[in-house]
C-alpha positions, -999 to +999 in steps of 0.1 A: -383+047-482-422+052-492-445+042-520-456+073-547-496+068-551-487+059-588-467+029-574-497+019-552-522+018-579-498+002-599-494-025-577-530-028-570-537-033-610-509-058-607-526-077-578-559-073-598-544-086-628-524-116-613-555-127-596-580-127-634-548-148-645-551-172-624-586-179-625-587-181-667-559-203-663-583-225-639-610-225-667-590-228-698-580-260-676-610-273-667-620-302-695-657-288-696-649-256-708-662-253-739-632-244-771-651-212-781-651-201-745-613-211-740-606-191-770-621-163-756-601-168-723-567-176-742-574-139-759-581-121-729-550-139-707-530-124-737-539-091-732-537-092-692-501-105-697-493-077-717-509-056-690-484-069-666-456-067-685-464-024-692-471-025-659-441-036-647-422-017-671-438+015-657-431+003-619-396+000-627-393+035-640-410+049-615-384+035-592-356+046-611-367+082-614-372+085-571-335+071-569 
């Protein structure tokens, strides 16, 4: 089975999100990160996780259409 262009774009976006999530989690875990910055990172992290979930749903939908 070959991936469609849409699936490839979704897959690439998911990879970018995973890298950003990892980086934000590192910043949040650091003891020298200011509380206000931590809060901003946590909000950003929440939005990235939501976007990732939406992409997973979209990706499953595309896979089901091909089946």
